[in-house]
GUMITOR-856459 format. One record per atom (N, C-alpha, C): x, y, z negated. Coordinates in pm, whole numbers, plus 50000, padded with zeros to 5 digits. Layout:
# residues N
XYZ;...
# end
This chain:
# residues 225
517694755051238;516984761751135;517924771551085;516974785051028;518044790450935;518114794250878;519314796950723;519634795650594;518274802750532;518274793750411;517004798750278;517844808650224;517404824650287;518214837450199;517254837550097;515894833850070;515674836249904;514464843349941;513374850049905;512304849649873;512234869849884;510754869949971;510034887349982;509414882949968;509614901649850;506884904649885;507594915949996;506704910450118;505904927650193;505044934550086;505584949950110;504184958650037;504684966250196;502974967250193;502604983050279;501994987950202;502015002650235;500865012550177;500675020950232;499315022350214;498095026050371;498055042850314;498485051250397;498285066050270;497255074550404;496525079350295;495525087650371;495785099150439;496365107950560;496725115450557;495465127150664;494895125450649;493615130350699;493575150550680;493575153850750;493485169550706;492675175850547;492225168550500;491655169850350;493115166850243;493815162350330;494935158950191;495645171750175;496075176450302;497125185550375;497945191850270;496765200650101;496995215550085;497875201849928;497695190349957;499015177749853;499575169449970;499885178150042;501215169150181;502835167450036;503055180449928;504185179149863;503585168749764;503145170149709;503575152449665;503355136149650;502555138749783;503205129049877;503825126649895;504635138650006;505715134850012;506975132349888;506955134949804;507615136149694;507695128149606;506265119849602;506055099649543;506915097949627;507015091649717;507425087149825;509025088049838;509905100449790;511445099249802;511305094149648;510475102349515;510995097449405;511165078449403;510235079049450;509925059949477;510855056049487;511515062249612;512515056349677;514215057949628;514285068349496;514835071749366;515405060549365;514165054149259;513655041049166;514505032449199;514075028949335;514285019749412;515555014449396;516575028449428;517755023849459;518315020249351;518205029549197;518615017549059;518095009948988;517665002749171;516824987449099;517264977649176;518394974949270;518864970549345;518394955149319;518194949249217;518274940649189;516164930649270;515554942249181;513904947349217;514364949549384;514824960249428;514824962649546;514874949549652;516004947749640;516784937349721;515204923349753;514494923649690;513104914349731;511994918049760;512214931449819;511234936949879;510874943249966;510094945450083;510104947350260;509424961550295;509304972550261;508894982050224;508134988350367;506664991050392;506124994650546;505095007750432;505325021350548;504105031850491;503125034750679;502085032750645;501435036350767;500295044150726;500725057150758;499945071650755;498075068850904;497815074650845;496765070550896;495835082950907;494895083751040;493745090451028;492915091151098;492905098051238;491855090651323;492805078051376;494135081051336;495185072351414;496025070451329;496955058451383;497725048451256;499085058151286;499975059851197;501675058751246;502765050451171;503515046651240;504705037151159;505035049551030;505415049750970;506525059250888;508055051450828;507345043250832;508455034450730;508095021650748;509355008050836;508934996550889;509474985250811;509614980350738;509884962450692;511494968950601;511564979450593;512214982350454;513014980450389;514124976850383;515444974850223;515614983050239;514794988150094;515245005350032;516075008050016;517225000049965;518625004549948;519715003650029;518995002950182;519965009450305;519675017150356;517755026050279;517515039150374;518055049550292;518875059050366;519075073950294;518465083850228;516725076450308;516235087650312;514925084550395;513865090750309;512455081150376;511665095350506;510695090550606;510035101650631;509165100750605;508585115750609;507695124950565;506515116050603;505345122150556;503965122450586;503445135950622;502495136250761;501825147550800;500445141650828;499805149750799;498545149750763;498235159450900;496815152150985;495735159751042;494605145351095;493825154451117;492215140551232;491015141051064;490925127851060;489795121550992;490495112950929;489095104150876;489715092250787;489005086450868;489855073950956;489515060951019;489975044650949;489115041850853;489365030650800;489505023850874;488565021751022;489285009451155;490435009851155;490825020651279;492125020751288;493085018051185;493535019751034;494425018950982;493814997450942;493124994650893;493054977350885;492924972651050;492864972751170;493514972151288;494704970751264;494704982451280;496764979451267;496914972451237;497014968951117;497714962950959;497074945250997;495784941351003;496254929651135;496644930451236;496984934151346;497654932651422;499264936151328;500074935651274;501484938251288;501144926551162;500544922051089;501064910850994;501744903251043;501114893651125;501734878751169;503054880851211;503074896551302;504654895251356;505434898951271;504864906051146;505844905451020;506364899550972;505674887950963;506044883050832;506464869250918;507014872351061;506874862751136;508214861151170;508474875051211;511114879951180;510854879551022;510744882650935;511054878050776;511244862250707;510664856650784;511154840350822;511414834050918;511954847251006;513054840751123;514464840151131;514424853951020;515204856350927;516034848050821;515554842450805;515864827550666;514884833350543;513554837050532;513534841450405;511854839950370;512074828750288;510864824350211;510244839250173;508854837850265;507514848650263;506914854050181;506084858950025;504964853649962;503964867550003;503134858549959;501874867050000;501574888649998;501964889950110;501814905750084;500594914949972;501824922050016;501154933549892;500784945249919;499414948549908;498984964949972;498704968149939;498614988549910;498164995549838;497865007949927;496255007849916;495485019149971;495415027349877;495635038949986;495655051549912;494455063250017;493675070649915;492275077149983;491595086449934;491605098650025;490575108549894;489235105149987;489065099750066;487095105250067;486945093150174;485775093550225;485335081150283;485185073150436;485175065150503;485365063250609;484795068850711;485445075250801;484215081450974;482915075050928;482295080750935;480685084250970;480475070751119;479745061751109;479605049151195;480665040551252;481705039951170;482825030151240;482325019551217;482805012751262;482924992551178;484454992151121;484364998351027;485674994850964;486074974250873;484514974550840;484704959050768;485154948150790;484554948251004;485164933751063;486364932351129;487264947151089;488594942451080;489864936950944;489054946350855;489244939950711;488974933650687;487474925450647;487144905450654;488224898250755;488334898250841;489524893650883;491254897950869;491324910650781;492204910250696;492634903550666;492204901950528;491464894750371;491274883050366;490484877350472;489944863050472;491424851450519;491744839650422;492724833650420;492684824850514;491564825650609;491384809050705;491884814050828;491324826450853;491684834950986;493184845750980;493694848650861;494614854950848;495764846850774;496444838750777;497204829150671;498034836550560;498744849350580;498904855550538;498484869150470;497144866150479;495934874950413;496274884950290;496514894550357;497124904150094;496814903850027;496814909349913;496114911049768;496304928049823;495074928449838;494934945349816;494554958549698;495234961249744;494894970949620;494654987449626;493234984649605;492435001849668;492425017149513;492795028549610;493185037649489;492165051549551;490465047349477;490395068849568;490485078549447;490695088449525;490925098849449;489985108949540;489835118849444;488765128749575;487255124849568;487195124849646;485515122349677;485395104749738;486655098649701;486495082149730;485905079749663;485015073149725;483715067349600;484085050649559;483295052449414;484325037649355;483805024149468;482705030049505;481755013449584;482885015649662;483425019449759;484205015849863;484905012749847;486435016549710;487325014449668;486854992549650;486484991649574;485184981349543;485484968449668;484474977949818;484794972249878;485894966649952;487234977349924;488534972650047;489124967249951;488674965449828;490134958349737;490124941149700;491124937649700;490774921049732;490174914249612;490494921049459;489584918549361;488884932749256;487924929949209;488174943349117;488824946349040;489734937748950;490624948648940;491314957348987;491404953849040;492814958249159;492014973249236;490824972449228;489514989049309;489624994549183;490475009449177;490835017349071;490465032049168;490085042649092;489365054849086;490155064748983;490365073049026;490505088148954;489515094048858;489885093148758;488795103648653;488125113548718;486655116148767;486225128148804;486785139048789;486475145848907;487425163848842;488785162648835;489685149148833;490835153848796;491515158548921;492025164748890;493265176048983;494435160449067;493715169049177;494435156249268;495535158049300;496205164649358;498025165749313;498475158849214;497955157449072;498085149548958;497545138449011;496775129549093;496685120249077;497125109249208;497615117549282;498915113449435;500045111849280;500485116649252;501775122749140;501775103849130;500005102048987;500405090348940;500135077648968;499665080549172;499075064049203;500765062749268;501775072849310;503145069049321;503965064949201;504285070049089;504475065748973;504485048448924;502355043748967;502555034448927;502565024749066;502655033149180;503315018449286;504465015149269;505345029349192;506885028749209;507075014449085;506295014748971;506665005448830;505774991948876;504514990949030;504924974649049;504794968249071;506414980249183;506784971649267;508294970249238;509134979949108;509824972849053;510214960848985;508794959548906;508364945248794;507974934648854;507094935349002;507004928049118;508124915549144;509094932749171;510534925349266;510984918649138;511494923548993;511914915648898;511634902748830;509864898648909;509834890348890;510164881448968;510324880149112;509984878549215;512214873349190;512944881649157;514084874849116;514514869249035;513004866148957;513544853748825;512124842348852;511984838149016;511104828149037;509844829049053;509464838048931;508074844748959;507604850349108;506544845249144;505734855449282;504374862749259;504084864749122;502704874749101;502924886149129;501864890049132;502174907949195;502414909849020;502574925649026;502464927348904;501564944648975;500404944748943;499954958148958;499734965148825;500254983048738;500574990448726;499075000848779;497714998648681;497215011448694;497285021848647;497325034448748;498005042348765;497535058448637;498515060448610;497505071148457;496335076748540;495255076248483;494455089748496;493365082448531;493655069648633;492365064248673;492205055548596;490595051048652;490065039248540;489265027648690;489105013548641;488305002248750;487475007648772;486885006948922;485855014749001;485035010248956;484524993748920;483654985548880;482904997748726;483504995648688;483065011748556;482765021348594;482975029948695;482305040948745;480845030048817;480275020248885;479885022748951;477955022748873;
# end
């Protein structure tokens, strides 16, 4: 039996890399690098997190995989292309989650329920069935490690869609109408960083609660519907 090496919180960022995000690619990558730098300065919190970034458009590219951010010199950059397939990214996460959790447990860790932070500036591709993989992903009877999903919509993303994606209504957030997309992306990553630091600290203190910080300039989607 593997030794008990403590508790971990797997954190997944599902980042929209569709073509409409191209002019804001700088903010996307700057947000990731800023997050990395902040976590390096919070080693106790960072030790409790394993970080994955999945970039999605027509397909899904794994940009960062189960990383201990204390051991990463620099994070890979996101790159835009294609359209917006929610089905692709939820299917990819559904396929990989059991293996990720199994891997961490085999290394001797207690693994808490994963946290997913979803960022998109648009609607899913017309006609695709993204609800089926999403439903399987978030159903604890089907996927024992079903994650908590925080959905953040910017640009043309609809509040009602973020409510469908998020696992709690308070986890569905939408940027203020007309907000600058670059500032909204920066705000998302700043809030994500705070959430990771505070949740990591909480876990280090023996509390498994996921702490979600609302990005500045965002409202609860339920208030916009």
